N, C-alpha and C positions, 0 to 999 in steps of 0.2 A: 576582306580581311578584316581580323581586330585592329583598331589604332593603336598602338602602344602609348600608355599612361607614366607619366615621370613620378615615380612616387615624391621629391621633391617639390613638384610642384604643388601638387597636392595638400601638402603637408605645411605650405608655404603662407605662413600669418598674413603676408603682406600683399597676397592675392582675394584677403574676403574684404568685400566690400557690402556696408551697408547701403541699405534700398534709400533713396531719397525722398522724403515724405513730405507734400507739403499742407500737412494736417498737424501739424504740432501746435496751432492753436486749440483744434478741436480736441485736441487728446488733454491737456493742462484743463479745457473745461467741462470735461468730461471727469476727469481726476476728480476735481473740484466738488462737483455736485454728487460724486458717491462720496465723501467727506462728508459734507455735509446730509446728507442724506441718514449714513452710518451714525455721525452724530446727533441727529435726531430722533433717531429709532432709540440709539441708547439712554435718551435723558429722559423717556416717555416710563412711568410704571400705570400699573392699575391698581387700583382698594377696591375690592369687591363688596356684595353686598355684604353687610354683616361683618368687614371687617372696619381696623379704621387705622392708620398709619400717622408717627413722626418723623420727621429727617435728623440722621444726625448729621452735624456739621463739623469738619476735621476742628475747627478751630472753635468753633463758639461751642460746642457738645450738641447737646441734646435741645431741640427747638422745643418753646412754649405752643406753637399752632399744631391743633388734631386735625386730620386729614382725612375728610369722607369718602363717601363712594366716588369712584371715579378717575377717571385719567388725571394726571399729575406731572410738573414738569421738576428736574432735578438737575444739577450739574454731575456728570458720571466720579469725576474721581475725589470731587471737593465732597459733596454728600455721599447720604446713603439713606435710602427708605427701611425704614424696623414698621413691618407690618403684622396688628394683632386681631386676633379674631376674638369680637367681643360677643359674640351672642352666647345667649344662656344655657350652662352646661349642667349638669348634676354629677353628684357622686354622691353612691351610696356605701354607708357605715354600717356595719354588723359587727355583734357582740353577743357570745353566746354568754347566756345571765340564766343563776338558780333560780325558783320560786319558793315558795313557803315550804310547800308537798316535796322537796328535793327534786323535782324535777329541771331538767332543761330546757330554757326560751331560748331560742336564736332572734333577736330585737334589729331592726333594720330602720335604718334611718336615712333620707333622699334628701340630699341637700341641693336645692338651685341656685346656683352662684352666677356672676358675668363679672367680669370687667366694670370700670367705673369708668365709660370714654376722657370725660372731661381732665381725669387726674392720672391717663397714662405717660405723660411726660415728667410728674412728677414719682410713678412708680419706678421707672426704665433709670432714673439715675440712683435708684437706691441699691442698685447692682454692684 
């Protein structure tokens, strides 16, 4: 025969019990370790080859130091890295023009340029 269950006993919150755990210290230690790993992971950034970076600080503004390739550390809420591509790039400027005998000639000029990595903090502040 099936046992009859009283619905009042099931719905009574006073009957709920939490399991007694002896690992309270281990849980706190594990949570602290998780926060430490998460904070360290979010405090690192990488500057790839052909790039330079500067740090923007919420109080002092744009920093004077230019960071080269590699892994760098910053404070997540307080600082923000600004990464620039300093590799050589080109721009093609084309212009149709006329010659003496009234023929149209298309002239193209290819200009190579790259930003000066030592002047990045100064140029960034001009925005």
